N, C-alpha and C positions, 0 to 999 in steps of 0.2 A: 414275504416273511418265511425265513428260516427258524425252524422251530428245533432249539438245542436242549439236550437232557446230558448236566453235567454229573459226572460218577465218578466220585472221589472218596475215601474214609477222612482226608482230611480237611475240618468246615473251614481250614485258612484258605485251602487249596481250591475250593468250591467257590468261597467268596471271592478269590484272584479271578478266575475265569468267568466265572459270571459279570464281574466288572469288566475285563476285555470285551466279552461277548455283547454284553449290554452298552457297550460305548457305539457298535456298529448298528446303524438304522435298518440294515438286513437282518439282521439277528434276533430272535427272542428267545430268552432262555424261559421253558416252557416248567423245567422243574431240575430237583438233583437227587441224588441219590449215593447212602454211602456206603452200601455195599453190591455184590450181585445179586442178592436176592430181591434189595430193594429196585436195582436197576429193572428185573425182568419183569416187576410190579407196573413199574414206572410206564416202560415202554409198551405193555399192554394198556394202561391205562391212556396215556399223554401222547402217546402214536407219533413221536417226534420226529422229524426228517434227518437227522443225524444225532451221533450218541458221542461224548467223549467219554472213553475209559481208562479207568486208572486199571495197575495191573494186582499192586499188594494188595486186599481186604481184607479183613475180618469177615467170618459166617460163608461169604462166595467172593472166591477173585475172580478179577477180569477175565482171565482164559473162561474158566467154567459159564461165567454169566455171558460171554461172548458166543459162546457155546450154543446156550440154549436159545439164545434170542435169534441166532440164527437159524437155526433148527423151528422156533416157533412161530417166528415174528421178526421176520428179518428186516433189518434196518441198516443204511450204512454205519458204522462203527469206525473211529479215529480213536486209536491206544495215545494217550497222553501220558507220558512214563515221567513219575518223579524222579527217580533212578536211572543212571545210567550204569549199573553195575552188573557184569554180563550174566547173571541169571535172570536179572527182570528184563536184559534186550531180551536174551535168548526166548524167554515167556512172551514175549512181545511177537516173534515171528510163530511162535504157534498160535496165538491167539490169529493172527493172520491164515493160517491152516486151517482155524476155525470160521473163517467167514470175513474178520476186519479187513479193511482196506487199505490201512497205513499207519505209521508209528513216528511221532512226534516226541522231544522230549519240552517236558513243560517250559515255560519262558521263564526266562530269569527276571527277578523284579525289578523294579522302576530305575533303580540305582544303577546298575547293570550299562555297559556301554551296548549291550545286543539286545537289550530290551526290545526296544522300538521294531527292530526288523524281526524278531524273535513272534512278537505277538502281532504281526503283520505275517508272516509265515502261517500261525496259526488258523488266524481268520480267513486266511485266501482259502485254506487246508477245508477247512470246515464247509465254505461255500461249494467250493468245488466238488467236495465229496456226497453234499448232499443233492448234487444232481445224479448221481450215480444211481443207476436202477439192480439193486440187490436181486439177488435170488435165495429161494428158501434151501439151505445146507441140510442135507438129508444126515442122521445119525451114523455114526462111524458103524462100518459095517453092513449099511445099509446098501442098496442099490444104486448102482451108479448111472447116472443117466448116458446113452449112447454119445458119441463123438458127433459132430456135424461133418457133410461131408468135405472133403477137401478140393480146393481148387488149385491146377498149378498150370502155369503157363508155357506156351511152346517153345520149344526152341531149350529148354530147363537142361536135358541131359546132353548137349553140348559142354557143358561146363566142365572145370578141371575137377580133379577127384580132391577134394578137400586134402588138407596136412595141418589147418588150422581153423577152429571156429569163433568168431567173435561174437557176443551176444550183448544188445543194449535193450535198455526197459528202463519206466518210471513208472508209474500210479497201475500197481497191480502186477509188478513185475518178479515180485519175490515167489510166488505161487506159481509164476507159469514158468518161471528159470526152474524153480526146484523140480516144478512136471518133466520138462527138457531134460535136466542132468540125471532123474530116475530113469527117464524110457528109454537114456544111452546107456546104462548097465555101467558096470564097473569094468568092463574089460576093451571102453571105446578108445579106438586106437591112436585118439589124435588130440591136443590139449586143446583148452575152452577159456578164451577170456570172455571176463564179464563187467561191464557197466552199469550198475544199476543206481538210479538217483534216488537216496535218501537224504536223511536229515542227517547231519553231523553227529557221530557217536555211536551208530547201528551198525556200522559197516562190517566192525570185528565178530559181533553177532549174528551179522547174518550170516558171514562164510561158516561160522562152527554150525547154524542151523542146517545151513546145505550142508555141509559133511554128516551131520549127524543124520538124516533124513535122506539122502541121497548115496546111492554107493559108492561114487567118484568122490576122490581124496580133493578137498576143497579149502585153499588157504586164499588169506588178504597177499596180494601183488608184492614182492619186494624188489629195489631196483637192482639190476644187473645180474636176477639170477635167472639161469638156464631154463627156458621152455621145454617141459619132458611133454612127452606122449600119452593121454590117460590122467592127465590133472587139470582142475579145474583154477582160474585164479580169479579172484574180483578188485577190482579197483580199487584203493584206498581212500579215506578222504583227503580232499584237496590236491588232489595229483591227478593228471593225465597219465591212462594207460596206453602204451606204446609198444610196438615191437622194433628190433632193430635186426638187422642181415647179422646170421651167424646164431640166429633161435634167442634170443634174449629178452629179459624185458627192461624196459626203460620208464620210469616215473618221471612224468613233464609236470613241470610248476610253473606254466607258461600262464599267458591269459585265458580267462575264462573264452570255453568254444558255446556258443551260443546262449552266454550267460551261464554257463555250468563249468564244473572242474570238481570230477572228470567229466568226461563228455563224451557220449556215442561217435559223434562226428570224429573226434582227435581220433579215436581206438579205430574206427573203421576205414579215414584216410593213410594211416598208418599201417595197417595189413594188408591194404590195396596196394599201397606202396613197396612192402617188402614180400608179401605173398600174390600178388595179382589173382591171379586165374587157381591159385592151388589153398585158395582158402573159401570159407561160406562166411556170411553177413546174416544173422538172423534179428531181426527189429521186433522188439514186442510190448505189447500194451504199454499206452502212456500218453501223457499230454505233449503238445508243441510239435515241433521238427527237430529234433536232435537225432543225427546221425542220417536223417531221411535221403539229402543229397549225397553224402557218402555211401547208401547204401546202393543207391545207382553207380558212383563210381566201380563200386566193387564189381556187380554188374557187367560194365562196360568193358574191366581188365578180363571178366570171364570168371569172375567168382560165381558159387552158387549163391543165392541170394532169396531170402526168406521171409515175410512179413506173417504175424499171425492174425486171423481172421477176426470177422468182427464179433462175432457169437462167442467167441471166447474171450473177449478182450474187456477189462474191466472201464481203461478208457481207449476211444479207437480213434487215438490222435495220429500219434507218431505212425504206427502201420498203416492208416488209411491214407495219408500223405504219401508213404513210398507206394502203395497200392497205384494211388491217382498219378504219378508220374510213372508208372511203369516201371519202378526200378526192382519188383519181387518177381523172381522167379516163379516160387510158391507162395499159396495163403494158405496158412493152415491153424490149426489147434495145437497146443503146445505138445500133445500127445504124438500126434502125426508130425511135427516137426522134427523130433526124435525120432521119430521111426525111419524118415525120410534120410536125415544126417548118417544114421547107422548104415542104412541099404548104401547111402554114396562112398563110405569110407568102406565099404563090401564086407560089415559086419551085419548080423540080424538084428532088429529090431529086439528089445528086451521088454517084457516084464508090461505088454502092451496088446498082446494077442493080434498084432496086424500083419498082415503077408507082406513079407516085401516085395517092394515093386508097385504096391497098391498106392496110389496118388489121389486116389477119387474121380 
């Protein structure tokens, strides 16, 4: 039985979510809270397995409550946003910086055609997040823990020099991607393409958050635009992110790949076809197998291939499968991924204090 604490300043929303969770025999709502202060006290008193957290609340908002909970009594936190306005979406990603695992929109009411799908998605996400072993976050300015040693596969140095980096991620990906982009620095010489699985309505805020918190310019990709070096492009809602000969982006509206659109598999397959050995593919934390076989395809084409390591992954699913089938030249935490990409593009590692060429 998964114990859930619901945090929202609206009594009607708390009741709505309680009815949703109580309808599932595997979930028990152990309490509710109307603001961040009540949430902190309830976490310590009730020891829930998962907290669903609103953002805008009186007395203490969801961002500050998340930060305090993760610094003192860490527990999986799912942001459930009642409003997809840009400011709230941006704050949701700041809550992920503080330790929240994922952000979703509140399901629409029973009369909406997407109600059942959105309810099922929320319930599934709460169940999945209850299995994540979260760790204590140190207060801002506190001493960071050292990165685990990296593992590199023999023969990786034979790959070509990347002229484009393709990154795919799912659960836990926003913070991993932000760490990679920050480590690349503002003078990274090649473009970066990103597919991040997330709930509809959050992509633009995700790109804005990355642009604010990393030195690379980041934007949501547009169909037909020229791919520029030193820029990062995020796949938009509902479209596959693809590349074309001549260095332009293409947004594909074809069938979902691995049940997903955008999908990492579609991006990696397109990059393998157009760039071949002159690319780097990076598969980060997440559930499932999206991008796994296509990372192997990139490796077979001679590209550099990297999977996130288990110790730094929120969910060791996609990268674990890539490692299992031998698709990854390197198995690294996000900061070391940035250092490796910087070195392979003949640029120094930025902001990480890592010696170029040291792959562990």
